Biopython code that builds the backbone (N, CA, C, O; Angstrom):
import numpy as np
from Bio.PDB.StructureBuilder import StructureBuilder

atoms = [
    (1, "THR", "N", (110.126, 69.016, 123.035)),
    (1, "THR", "CA", (110.180, 70.441, 122.713)),
    (1, "THR", "C", (110.259, 70.626, 121.198)),
    (1, "THR", "O", (110.537, 69.682, 120.460)),
    (2, "ASP", "N", (110.012, 71.838, 120.755)),
    (2, "ASP", "CA", (110.093, 72.146, 119.324)),
    (2, "ASP", "C", (111.484, 71.869, 118.773)),
    (2, "ASP", "O", (111.630, 71.343, 117.669)),
    (3, "THR", "N", (112.501, 72.224, 119.544)),
    (3, "THR", "CA", (113.878, 72.026, 119.084)),
    (3, "THR", "C", (114.155, 70.549, 118.864)),
    (3, "THR", "O", (114.724, 70.172, 117.839)),
    (4, "ALA", "N", (113.765, 69.716, 119.802)),
    (4, "ALA", "CA", (114.003, 68.277, 119.687)),
    (4, "ALA", "C", (113.291, 67.704, 118.469)),
    (4, "ALA", "O", (113.856, 66.873, 117.758)),
    (5, "VAL", "N", (112.076, 68.131, 118.225)),
    (5, "VAL", "CA", (111.312, 67.650, 117.067)),
    (5, "VAL", "C", (112.002, 68.064, 115.771)),
    (5, "VAL", "O", (112.126, 67.259, 114.848)),
    (6, "LEU", "N", (112.451, 69.313, 115.701)),
    (6, "LEU", "CA", (113.124, 69.789, 114.486)),
    (6, "LEU", "C", (114.442, 69.060, 114.264)),
    (6, "LEU", "O", (114.757, 68.686, 113.134)),
    (7, "VAL", "N", (115.216, 68.854, 115.324)),
    (7, "VAL", "CA", (116.491, 68.139, 115.196)),
    (7, "VAL", "C", (116.238, 66.720, 114.722)),
    (7, "VAL", "O", (116.939, 66.228, 113.838)),
    (8, "ARG", "N", (115.246, 66.056, 115.296)),
    (8, "ARG", "CA", (114.922, 64.691, 114.899)),
    (8, "ARG", "C", (114.496, 64.641, 113.431)),
    (8, "ARG", "O", (114.933, 63.755, 112.695)),
    (9, "ALA", "N", (113.655, 65.573, 112.996)),
    (9, "ALA", "CA", (113.206, 65.613, 111.600)),
    (9, "ALA", "C", (114.378, 65.853, 110.664)),
    (9, "ALA", "O", (114.461, 65.240, 109.600)),
    (10, "LEU", "N", (115.275, 66.733, 111.050)),
    (10, "LEU", "CA", (116.448, 67.025, 110.236)),
    (10, "LEU", "C", (117.339, 65.794, 110.122)),
    (10, "LEU", "O", (117.811, 65.476, 109.031)),
    (11, "ASN", "N", (117.573, 65.103, 111.221)),
    (11, "ASN", "CA", (118.409, 63.902, 111.206)),
    (11, "ASN", "C", (117.794, 62.799, 110.357)),
    (11, "ASN", "O", (118.502, 62.131, 109.602)),
    (12, "VAL", "N", (116.496, 62.603, 110.472)),
    (12, "VAL", "CA", (115.816, 61.570, 109.682)),
    (12, "VAL", "C", (115.908, 61.897, 108.196)),
    (12, "VAL", "O", (116.195, 61.018, 107.384)),
    (13, "ALA", "N", (115.666, 63.150, 107.840)),
    (13, "ALA", "CA", (115.716, 63.548, 106.430)),
    (13, "ALA", "C", (117.123, 63.395, 105.871)),
    (13, "ALA", "O", (117.290, 62.921, 104.748)),
    (14, "GLU", "N", (118.140, 63.789, 106.638)),
    (14, "GLU", "CA", (119.515, 63.647, 106.163)),
    (14, "GLU", "C", (119.894, 62.178, 106.031)),
    (14, "GLU", "O", (120.580, 61.802, 105.081)),
    (15, "ALA", "N", (119.459, 61.347, 106.965)),
    (15, "ALA", "CA", (119.752, 59.919, 106.893)),
    (15, "ALA", "C", (119.092, 59.286, 105.675)),
    (15, "ALA", "O", (119.608, 58.317, 105.118)),
    (16, "ALA", "N", (117.956, 59.830, 105.264)),
    (16, "ALA", "CA", (117.250, 59.312, 104.092)),
    (16, "ALA", "C", (117.853, 59.832, 102.793)),
    (16, "ALA", "O", (117.414, 59.447, 101.709)),
    (17, "GLY", "N", (118.849, 60.700, 102.893)),
    (17, "GLY", "CA", (119.515, 61.187, 101.690)),
    (17, "GLY", "C", (118.930, 62.458, 101.127)),
    (17, "GLY", "O", (119.277, 62.855, 100.014)),
    (18, "PHE", "N", (118.052, 63.108, 101.865)),
    (18, "PHE", "CA", (117.470, 64.350, 101.382)),
    (18, "PHE", "C", (118.291, 65.531, 101.872)),
    (18, "PHE", "O", (118.923, 65.495, 102.929)),
    (19, "GLY", "N", (118.254, 66.583, 101.055)),
    (19, "GLY", "CA", (118.900, 67.814, 101.478)),
    (19, "GLY", "C", (120.368, 67.900, 101.189)),
    (19, "GLY", "O", (120.974, 68.953, 101.384)),
    (20, "GLY", "N", (120.955, 66.829, 100.731)),
    (20, "GLY", "CA", (122.362, 66.849, 100.375)),
    (20, "GLY", "C", (122.563, 67.469, 99.012)),
    (20, "GLY", "O", (121.598, 67.845, 98.346)),
    (21, "PRO", "N", (123.800, 67.576, 98.598)),
    (21, "PRO", "CA", (124.064, 68.146, 97.278)),
    (21, "PRO", "C", (123.544, 67.238, 96.175)),
    (21, "PRO", "O", (123.477, 66.019, 96.335)),
    (22, "GLU", "N", (123.185, 67.837, 95.071)),
    (22, "GLU", "CA", (122.743, 67.067, 93.918)),
    (22, "GLU", "C", (123.916, 66.226, 93.422)),
    (22, "GLU", "O", (125.049, 66.709, 93.423)),
    (23, "PRO", "N", (123.682, 64.981, 92.998)),
    (23, "PRO", "CA", (124.784, 64.194, 92.461)),
    (23, "PRO", "C", (125.329, 64.852, 91.197)),
    (23, "PRO", "O", (124.583, 65.410, 90.393)),
    (24, "ALA", "N", (126.630, 64.771, 91.048)),
    (24, "ALA", "CA", (127.266, 65.374, 89.874)),
    (24, "ALA", "C", (126.843, 64.612, 88.623)),
    (24, "ALA", "O", (126.752, 63.385, 88.655)),
    (25, "PRO", "N", (126.584, 65.316, 87.523)),
    (25, "PRO", "CA", (126.224, 64.619, 86.295)),
    (25, "PRO", "C", (127.411, 63.806, 85.801)),
    (25, "PRO", "O", (128.567, 64.159, 86.039)),
    (26, "GLU", "N", (127.109, 62.716, 85.114)),
    (26, "GLU", "CA", (128.180, 61.871, 84.602)),
    (26, "GLU", "C", (128.986, 62.636, 83.573)),
    (26, "GLU", "O", (128.438, 63.344, 82.728)),
    (27, "GLN", "N", (130.297, 62.482, 83.659)),
    (27, "GLN", "CA", (131.199, 63.160, 82.740)),
    (27, "GLN", "C", (131.498, 62.229, 81.564)),
    (27, "GLN", "O", (131.593, 61.016, 81.752)),
    (28, "PRO", "N", (131.649, 62.786, 80.336)),
    (28, "PRO", "CA", (132.023, 61.940, 79.204)),
    (28, "PRO", "C", (133.445, 61.413, 79.394)),
    (28, "PRO", "O", (134.233, 61.990, 80.143)),
    (29, "ALA", "N", (133.761, 60.333, 78.721)),
    (29, "ALA", "CA", (135.103, 59.762, 78.800)),
    (29, "ALA", "C", (136.124, 60.810, 78.370)),
    (29, "ALA", "O", (135.838, 61.602, 77.472)),
    (30, "PRO", "N", (137.311, 60.837, 78.989)),
    (30, "PRO", "CA", (138.289, 61.891, 78.703)),
    (30, "PRO", "C", (138.726, 61.968, 77.245)),
    (30, "PRO", "O", (139.031, 63.058, 76.761)),
    (31, "GLU", "N", (138.765, 60.845, 76.531)),
    (31, "GLU", "CA", (139.224, 60.887, 75.146)),
    (31, "GLU", "C", (138.201, 61.504, 74.197)),
    (31, "GLU", "O", (138.535, 61.815, 73.054)),
    (32, "GLN", "N", (136.965, 61.685, 74.650)),
    (32, "GLN", "CA", (135.933, 62.291, 73.822)),
    (32, "GLN", "C", (135.840, 63.778, 74.138)),
    (32, "GLN", "O", (135.998, 64.176, 75.292)),
    (33, "PRO", "N", (135.584, 64.607, 73.118)),
    (33, "PRO", "CA", (135.347, 66.018, 73.428)),
    (33, "PRO", "C", (134.037, 66.141, 74.203)),
    (33, "PRO", "O", (133.159, 65.291, 74.054)),
    (34, "PRO", "N", (133.883, 67.181, 75.031)),
    (34, "PRO", "CA", (132.624, 67.358, 75.767)),
    (34, "PRO", "C", (131.428, 67.370, 74.821)),
    (34, "PRO", "O", (131.535, 67.783, 73.666)),
    (35, "ALA", "N", (130.291, 66.908, 75.331)),
    (35, "ALA", "CA", (129.086, 66.786, 74.509)),
    (35, "ALA", "C", (128.696, 68.103, 73.866)),
    (35, "ALA", "O", (128.153, 68.109, 72.761)),
    (36, "ALA", "N", (128.961, 69.220, 74.530)),
    (36, "ALA", "CA", (128.592, 70.524, 73.975)),
    (36, "ALA", "C", (129.374, 70.839, 72.699)),
    (36, "ALA", "O", (128.922, 71.639, 71.880)),
    (37, "GLU", "N", (130.536, 70.219, 72.526)),
    (37, "GLU", "CA", (131.354, 70.487, 71.347)),
    (37, "GLU", "C", (130.991, 69.587, 70.171)),
    (37, "GLU", "O", (131.457, 69.824, 69.057)),
    (38, "GLN", "N", (130.175, 68.565, 70.390)),
    (38, "GLN", "CA", (129.788, 67.650, 69.327)),
    (38, "GLN", "C", (128.365, 67.960, 68.880)),
    (38, "GLN", "O", (127.501, 68.231, 69.715)),
    (39, "PRO", "N", (128.111, 67.924, 67.579)),
    (39, "PRO", "CA", (126.724, 68.031, 67.118)),
    (39, "PRO", "C", (125.921, 66.844, 67.655)),
    (39, "PRO", "O", (126.478, 65.775, 67.903)),
    (40, "LEU", "N", (124.618, 67.035, 67.832)),
    (40, "LEU", "CA", (123.783, 65.981, 68.407)),
    (40, "LEU", "C", (123.853, 64.683, 67.621)),
    (40, "LEU", "O", (123.888, 63.602, 68.207)),
    (41, "GLY", "N", (123.874, 64.783, 66.317)),
    (41, "GLY", "CA", (123.958, 63.577, 65.491)),
    (41, "GLY", "C", (125.211, 62.780, 65.794)),
    (41, "GLY", "O", (125.164, 61.554, 65.886)),
    (42, "GLU", "N", (126.329, 63.468, 65.948)),
    (42, "GLU", "CA", (127.578, 62.784, 66.263)),
    (42, "GLU", "C", (127.542, 62.190, 67.666)),
    (42, "GLU", "O", (128.103, 61.121, 67.904)),
    (43, "GLN", "N", (126.889, 62.875, 68.589)),
    (43, "GLN", "CA", (126.790, 62.350, 69.950)),
    (43, "GLN", "C", (126.054, 61.019, 69.929)),
    (43, "GLN", "O", (126.518, 60.032, 70.499)),
    (44, "ALA", "N", (124.908, 61.000, 69.270)),
    (44, "ALA", "CA", (124.110, 59.782, 69.212)),
    (44, "ALA", "C", (124.859, 58.698, 68.454)),
    (44, "ALA", "O", (124.865, 57.538, 68.866)),
    (45, "GLU", "N", (125.488, 59.071, 67.354)),
    (45, "GLU", "CA", (126.223, 58.117, 66.543)),
    (45, "GLU", "C", (127.391, 57.544, 67.329)),
    (45, "GLU", "O", (127.603, 56.331, 67.334)),
    (46, "GLY", "N", (128.150, 58.410, 67.994)),
    (46, "GLY", "CA", (129.293, 57.962, 68.782)),
    (46, "GLY", "C", (128.863, 57.051, 69.914)),
    (46, "GLY", "O", (129.533, 56.060, 70.205)),
    (47, "ALA", "N", (127.768, 57.372, 70.544)),
    (47, "ALA", "CA", (127.274, 56.554, 71.637)),
    (47, "ALA", "C", (126.860, 55.183, 71.127)),
    (47, "ALA", "O", (127.118, 54.171, 71.778)),
    (48, "GLN", "N", (126.216, 55.147, 69.960)),
    (48, "GLN", "CA", (125.782, 53.872, 69.411)),
    (48, "GLN", "C", (126.986, 53.033, 68.996)),
    (48, "GLN", "O", (126.966, 51.812, 69.147)),
    (49, "LEU", "N", (128.033, 53.666, 68.476)),
    (49, "LEU", "CA", (129.221, 52.928, 68.069)),
    (49, "LEU", "C", (129.897, 52.278, 69.266)),
    (49, "LEU", "O", (130.482, 51.203, 69.133)),
    (50, "GLU", "N", (129.830, 52.899, 70.411)),
    (50, "GLU", "CA", (130.469, 52.362, 71.601)),
    (50, "GLU", "C", (129.538, 51.425, 72.365)),
    (50, "GLU", "O", (129.878, 50.989, 73.465)),
    (51, "GLY", "N", (128.393, 51.111, 71.817)),
    (51, "GLY", "CA", (127.456, 50.211, 72.462)),
    (51, "GLY", "C", (126.606, 50.885, 73.522)),
    (51, "GLY", "O", (125.957, 50.205, 74.316)),
    (52, "GLU", "N", (126.599, 52.202, 73.548)),
    (52, "GLU", "CA", (125.785, 52.934, 74.512)),
    (52, "GLU", "C", (124.470, 53.324, 73.861)),
    (52, "GLU", "O", (124.232, 53.044, 72.687)),
    (53, "GLN", "N", (123.629, 53.972, 74.639)),
    (53, "GLN", "CA", (122.344, 54.416, 74.126)),
    (53, "GLN", "C", (122.507, 55.765, 73.438)),
    (53, "GLN", "O", (123.428, 56.515, 73.763)),
    (54, "PRO", "N", (121.618, 56.085, 72.481)),
    (54, "PRO", "CA", (121.686, 57.402, 71.839)),
    (54, "PRO", "C", (121.440, 58.520, 72.855)),
    (54, "PRO", "O", (120.921, 58.280, 73.945)),
    (55, "ALA", "N", (121.821, 59.742, 72.482)),
    (55, "ALA", "CA", (121.732, 60.893, 73.386)),
    (55, "ALA", "C", (120.317, 61.092, 73.916)),
    (55, "ALA", "O", (120.150, 61.494, 75.067)),
    (56, "GLU", "N", (119.296, 60.821, 73.106)),
    (56, "GLU", "CA", (117.918, 61.010, 73.557)),
    (56, "GLU", "C", (117.614, 60.097, 74.742)),
    (56, "GLU", "O", (116.869, 60.479, 75.645)),
    (57, "ALA", "N", (118.186, 58.898, 74.743)),
    (57, "ALA", "CA", (117.920, 57.947, 75.815)),
    (57, "ALA", "C", (118.657, 58.339, 77.098)),
    (57, "ALA", "O", (118.319, 57.850, 78.176)),
    (58, "LEU", "N", (119.648, 59.207, 76.992)),
    (58, "LEU", "CA", (120.402, 59.632, 78.166)),
    (58, "LEU", "C", (119.700, 60.751, 78.926)),
    (58, "LEU", "O", (120.099, 61.086, 80.041)),
    (59, "ALA", "N", (118.669, 61.328, 78.339)),
    (59, "ALA", "CA", (117.913, 62.394, 79.006)),
    (59, "ALA", "C", (117.236, 61.807, 80.246)),
    (59, "ALA", "O", (116.837, 60.642, 80.238)),
    (60, "PRO", "N", (117.103, 62.599, 81.301)),
    (60, "PRO", "CA", (116.477, 62.078, 82.521)),
    (60, "PRO", "C", (115.019, 61.679, 82.279)),
    (60, "PRO", "O", (114.292, 62.329, 81.528)),
    (61, "THR", "N", (114.623, 60.605, 82.930)),
    (61, "THR", "CA", (113.237, 60.148, 82.815)),
    (61, "THR", "C", (112.349, 61.021, 83.699)),
    (61, "THR", "O", (112.838, 61.802, 84.515)),
    (62, "GLU", "N", (111.047, 60.874, 83.523)),
    (62, "GLU", "CA", (110.102, 61.631, 84.354)),
    (62, "GLU", "C", (110.299, 61.285, 85.825)),
    (62, "GLU", "O", (110.220, 62.153, 86.695)),
    (63, "GLU", "N", (110.556, 60.007, 86.092)),
    (63, "GLU", "CA", (110.769, 59.581, 87.476)),
    (63, "GLU", "C", (112.020, 60.238, 88.061)),
    (63, "GLU", "O", (112.008, 60.696, 89.204)),
    (64, "GLU", "N", (113.105, 60.284, 87.271)),
    (64, "GLU", "CA", (114.331, 60.938, 87.740)),
    (64, "GLU", "C", (114.095, 62.427, 87.982)),
    (64, "GLU", "O", (114.570, 62.984, 88.971)),
    (65, "LEU", "N", (113.364, 63.062, 87.080)),
    (65, "LEU", "CA", (113.056, 64.484, 87.257)),
    (65, "LEU", "C", (112.215, 64.705, 88.512)),
    (65, "LEU", "O", (112.435, 65.659, 89.258)),
    (66, "ARG", "N", (111.253, 63.815, 88.735)),
    (66, "ARG", "CA", (110.396, 63.915, 89.919)),
    (66, "ARG", "C", (111.233, 63.715, 91.190)),
    (66, "ARG", "O", (111.050, 64.428, 92.177)),
    (67, "GLU", "N", (112.158, 62.733, 91.157)),
    (67, "GLU", "CA", (113.020, 62.496, 92.318)),
    (67, "GLU", "C", (113.911, 63.702, 92.594)),
    (67, "GLU", "O", (114.114, 64.074, 93.750)),
    (68, "ARG", "N", (114.442, 64.313, 91.539)),
    (68, "ARG", "CA", (115.266, 65.517, 91.710)),
    (68, "ARG", "C", (114.452, 66.642, 92.338)),
    (68, "ARG", "O", (114.922, 67.345, 93.232)),
    (69, "GLU", "N", (113.215, 66.798, 91.848)),
    (69, "GLU", "CA", (112.348, 67.848, 92.381)),
    (69, "GLU", "C", (112.023, 67.575, 93.853)),
    (69, "GLU", "O", (111.999, 68.493, 94.672)),
    (70, "GLU", "N", (111.773, 66.295, 94.179)),
    (70, "GLU", "CA", (111.490, 65.935, 95.569)),
    (70, "GLU", "C", (112.697, 66.223, 96.456)),
    (70, "GLU", "O", (112.545, 66.739, 97.563)),
    (71, "ARG", "N", (113.912, 65.887, 95.967)),
    (71, "ARG", "CA", (115.131, 66.167, 96.736)),
    (71, "ARG", "C", (115.306, 67.667, 96.934)),
    (71, "ARG", "O", (115.666, 68.120, 98.021)),
    (72, "ARG", "N", (115.046, 68.440, 95.865)),
    (72, "ARG", "CA", (115.182, 69.894, 95.968)),
    (72, "ARG", "C", (114.167, 70.442, 96.975)),
    (72, "ARG", "O", (114.503, 71.271, 97.821)),
    (73, "ASP", "N", (112.910, 69.962, 96.869)),
    (73, "ASP", "CA", (111.871, 70.407, 97.809)),
    (73, "ASP", "C", (112.244, 70.047, 99.245)),
    (73, "ASP", "O", (112.086, 70.856, 100.159)),
    (74, "MET", "N", (112.740, 68.823, 99.432)),
    (74, "MET", "CA", (113.135, 68.400, 100.774)),
    (74, "MET", "C", (114.305, 69.248, 101.260)),
    (74, "MET", "O", (114.369, 69.603, 102.437)),
    (75, "GLY", "N", (115.219, 69.571, 100.367)),
    (75, "GLY", "CA", (116.340, 70.437, 100.736)),
    (75, "GLY", "C", (115.863, 71.804, 101.178)),
    (75, "GLY", "O", (116.380, 72.374, 102.139)),
    (76, "GLU", "N", (114.862, 72.331, 100.465)),
    (76, "GLU", "CA", (114.303, 73.632, 100.847)),
    (76, "GLU", "C", (113.617, 73.540, 102.210)),
    (76, "GLU", "O", (113.745, 74.442, 103.038)),
    (77, "ARG", "N", (112.892, 72.447, 102.437)),
    (77, "ARG", "CA", (112.233, 72.267, 103.739)),
    (77, "ARG", "C", (113.270, 72.160, 104.856)),
    (77, "ARG", "O", (113.100, 72.719, 105.940)),
    (78, "MET", "N", (114.349, 71.428, 104.566)),
    (78, "MET", "CA", (115.398, 71.277, 105.568)),
    (78, "MET", "C", (116.063, 72.614, 105.865)),
    (78, "MET", "O", (116.435, 72.878, 107.008)),
    (79, "ALA", "N", (116.216, 73.453, 104.857)),
    (79, "ALA", "CA", (116.793, 74.782, 105.080)),
    (79, "ALA", "C", (115.896, 75.587, 106.015)),
    (79, "ALA", "O", (116.385, 76.294, 106.896)),
    (80, "VAL", "N", (114.584, 75.478, 105.819)),
    (80, "VAL", "CA", (113.638, 76.173, 106.701)),
    (80, "VAL", "C", (113.743, 75.610, 108.119)),
    (80, "VAL", "O", (113.730, 76.362, 109.094)),
    (81, "ILE", "N", (113.846, 74.288, 108.226)),
    (81, "ILE", "CA", (113.971, 73.659, 109.545)),
    (81, "ILE", "C", (115.248, 74.131, 110.232)),
    (81, "ILE", "O", (115.235, 74.465, 111.417)),
    (82, "ARG", "N", (116.354, 74.156, 109.481)),
    (82, "ARG", "CA", (117.622, 74.620, 110.062)),
    (82, "ARG", "C", (117.501, 76.064, 110.544)),
    (82, "ARG", "O", (117.996, 76.421, 111.614)),
    (83, "GLU", "N", (116.835, 76.885, 109.735)),
    (83, "GLU", "CA", (116.654, 78.293, 110.103)),
    (83, "GLU", "C", (115.817, 78.407, 111.381)),
    (83, "GLU", "O", (116.149, 79.173, 112.286)),
    (84, "ARG", "N", (114.737, 77.644, 111.441)),
    (84, "ARG", "CA", (113.884, 77.674, 112.639)),
    (84, "ARG", "C", (114.639, 77.142, 113.846)),
    (84, "ARG", "O", (114.513, 77.674, 114.949)),
    (85, "LEU", "N", (115.425, 76.089, 113.635)),
    (85, "LEU", "CA", (116.213, 75.516, 114.718)),
    (85, "LEU", "C", (117.222, 76.531, 115.244)),
    (85, "LEU", "O", (117.390, 76.672, 116.455)),
    (86, "ALA", "N", (117.886, 77.231, 114.344)),
    (86, "ALA", "CA", (118.839, 78.265, 114.760)),
    (86, "ALA", "C", (118.120, 79.347, 115.559)),
    (86, "ALA", "O", (118.643, 79.833, 116.562)),
    (87, "GLY", "N", (116.926, 79.723, 115.118)),
    (87, "GLY", "CA", (116.140, 80.719, 115.846)),
    (87, "GLY", "C", (115.749, 80.232, 117.229)),
    (87, "GLY", "O", (115.798, 80.988, 118.200)),
    (88, "LEU", "N", (115.357, 78.954, 117.317)),
    (88, "LEU", "CA", (114.989, 78.394, 118.619)),
    (88, "LEU", "C", (116.196, 78.313, 119.545)),
    (88, "LEU", "O", (116.088, 78.581, 120.742)),
    (89, "GLU", "N", (117.350, 77.941, 118.983)),
    (89, "GLU", "CA", (118.563, 77.881, 119.795)),
    (89, "GLU", "C", (118.930, 79.269, 120.306)),
    (89, "GLU", "O", (119.332, 79.427, 121.459)),
    (90, "LEU", "N", (118.789, 80.270, 119.448)),
    (90, "LEU", "CA", (119.078, 81.644, 119.854)),
    (90, "LEU", "C", (118.114, 82.083, 120.958)),
    (90, "LEU", "O", (118.528, 82.679, 121.952)),
    (91, "GLU", "N", (116.841, 81.787, 120.776)),
    (91, "GLU", "CA", (115.843, 82.149, 121.790)),
    (91, "GLU", "C", (116.121, 81.413, 123.096)),
    (91, "GLU", "O", (115.994, 81.993, 124.174)),
    (92, "SER", "N", (116.499, 80.139, 123.006)),
    (92, "SER", "CA", (116.831, 79.361, 124.195)),
    (92, "SER", "C", (118.015, 79.992, 124.923)),
    (92, "SER", "O", (118.015, 80.096, 126.150)),
    (93, "HIS", "N", (119.013, 80.409, 124.166)),
    (93, "HIS", "CA", (120.182, 81.062, 124.760)),
    (93, "HIS", "C", (119.771, 82.365, 125.449)),
    (93, "HIS", "O", (120.218, 82.662, 126.557)),
    (94, "ARG", "N", (118.919, 83.132, 124.780)),
    (94, "ARG", "CA", (118.447, 84.394, 125.373)),
    (94, "ARG", "C", (117.717, 84.143, 126.687)),
    (94, "ARG", "O", (117.926, 84.860, 127.666)),
    (95, "LEU", "N", (116.856, 83.119, 126.706)),
    (95, "LEU", "CA", (116.120, 82.799, 127.934)),
    (95, "LEU", "C", (117.079, 82.378, 129.046)),
    (95, "LEU", "O", (116.908, 82.759, 130.204)),
    (96, "GLU", "N", (118.082, 81.591, 128.682)),
    (96, "GLU", "CA", (119.071, 81.158, 129.670)),
    (96, "GLU", "C", (119.818, 82.364, 130.246)),
    (96, "GLU", "O", (120.039, 82.442, 131.455)),
    (97, "VAL", "N", (120.202, 83.298, 129.385)),
    (97, "VAL", "CA", (120.895, 84.505, 129.841)),
    (97, "VAL", "C", (119.985, 85.312, 130.758)),
    (97, "VAL", "O", (120.430, 85.819, 131.788)),
    (98, "ARG", "N", (118.708, 85.432, 130.387)),
    (98, "ARG", "CA", (117.760, 86.174, 131.234)),
    (98, "ARG", "C", (117.618, 85.517, 132.611)),
    (98, "ARG", "O", (117.589, 86.196, 133.637)),
    (99, "GLU", "N", (117.531, 84.168, 132.612)),
    (99, "GLU", "CA", (117.403, 83.447, 133.877)),
    (99, "GLU", "C", (118.630, 83.670, 134.750)),
    (99, "GLU", "O", (118.511, 83.900, 135.954)),
    (100, "ARG", "N", (119.810, 83.602, 134.139)),
    (100, "ARG", "CA", (121.044, 83.813, 134.905)),
    (100, "ARG", "C", (121.123, 85.247, 135.424)),
    (100, "ARG", "O", (121.540, 85.487, 136.557)),
    (101, "LEU", "N", (120.719, 86.190, 134.585)),
    (101, "LEU", "CA", (120.736, 87.591, 134.999)),
    (101, "LEU", "C", (119.766, 87.809, 136.163)),
    (101, "LEU", "O", (120.098, 88.475, 137.143)),
    (102, "ALA", "N", (118.570, 87.242, 136.041)),
    (102, "ALA", "CA", (117.582, 87.373, 137.115)),
    (102, "ALA", "C", (118.103, 86.726, 138.395)),
    (102, "ALA", "O", (117.944, 87.278, 139.484)),
    (103, "ALA", "N", (118.729, 85.547, 138.260)),
    (103, "ALA", "CA", (119.276, 84.862, 139.433)),
    (103, "ALA", "C", (120.408, 85.674, 140.050)),
    (103, "ALA", "O", (120.520, 85.761, 141.273)),
    (104, "ALA", "N", (121.248, 86.270, 139.203)),
    (104, "ALA", "CA", (122.352, 87.089, 139.712)),
    (104, "ALA", "C", (121.818, 88.313, 140.441)),
    (104, "ALA", "O", (122.356, 88.715, 141.473)),
    (105, "LEU", "N", (120.764, 88.900, 139.904)),
    (105, "LEU", "CA", (120.173, 90.070, 140.550)),
    (105, "LEU", "C", (119.535, 89.707, 141.887)),
    (105, "LEU", "O", (119.501, 90.520, 142.811)),
    (106, "GLU", "N", (119.029, 88.475, 141.980)),
    (106, "GLU", "CA", (118.417, 88.010, 143.227)),
    (106, "GLU", "C", (119.455, 87.440, 144.180)),
    (106, "GLU", "O", (119.166, 87.207, 145.353)),
    (107, "GLY", "N", (120.683, 87.212, 143.669)),
    (107, "GLY", "CA", (121.751, 86.674, 144.509)),
    (107, "GLY", "C", (121.708, 85.172, 144.664)),
    (107, "GLY", "O", (122.230, 84.644, 145.646)),
    (108, "THR", "N", (121.090, 84.453, 143.707)),
    (108, "THR", "CA", (121.045, 82.991, 143.761)),
    (108, "THR", "C", (121.740, 82.416, 142.540)),
    (108, "THR", "O", (121.938, 83.104, 141.539)),
    (109, "ASP", "N", (122.113, 81.127, 142.637)),
    (109, "ASP", "CA", (122.722, 80.423, 141.497)),
    (109, "ASP", "C", (121.650, 79.684, 140.717)),
    (109, "ASP", "O", (120.640, 79.246, 141.267)),
    (110, "VAL", "N", (121.900, 79.558, 139.422)),
    (110, "VAL", "CA", (120.979, 78.807, 138.563)),
    (110, "VAL", "C", (121.590, 77.469, 138.265)),
    (110, "VAL", "O", (120.991, 76.660, 137.556)),
]
sb = StructureBuilder()
sb.init_structure("model")
sb.init_model(0)
sb.init_chain("A")
sb.init_seg("    ")
for serial, (resi, resn, name, xyz) in enumerate(atoms, 1):
    if name == "N":
        sb.init_residue(resn, " ", resi, " ")
    sb.init_atom(name, np.array(xyz, "f"), 0.0, 1.0, " ", f" {name:<3s}", serial, name[0])
structure = sb.get_structure()
């Protein structure tokens, strides 16, 4: 049935890690002021002093951006699937109620 297909697709997508919340961005070490409070030059300089990469190297790569976009797209698709699934469940419930009502009117059990 349509419901079973949608549930299966939703479960597979969730198991693959799609549709979940975006991972939280890495936070700077507590002893450092937030990056927004430091000029870019100091950020890069501080990172290099600690043996890290400069701020430019910390920017997401094209692949990371593409993966984020794919996750967002999959999340949007999953939201549509959930919405359709909820609609199908509601319609299924309505049909069940109609069947029971018809059976009650006829004097039979369903």
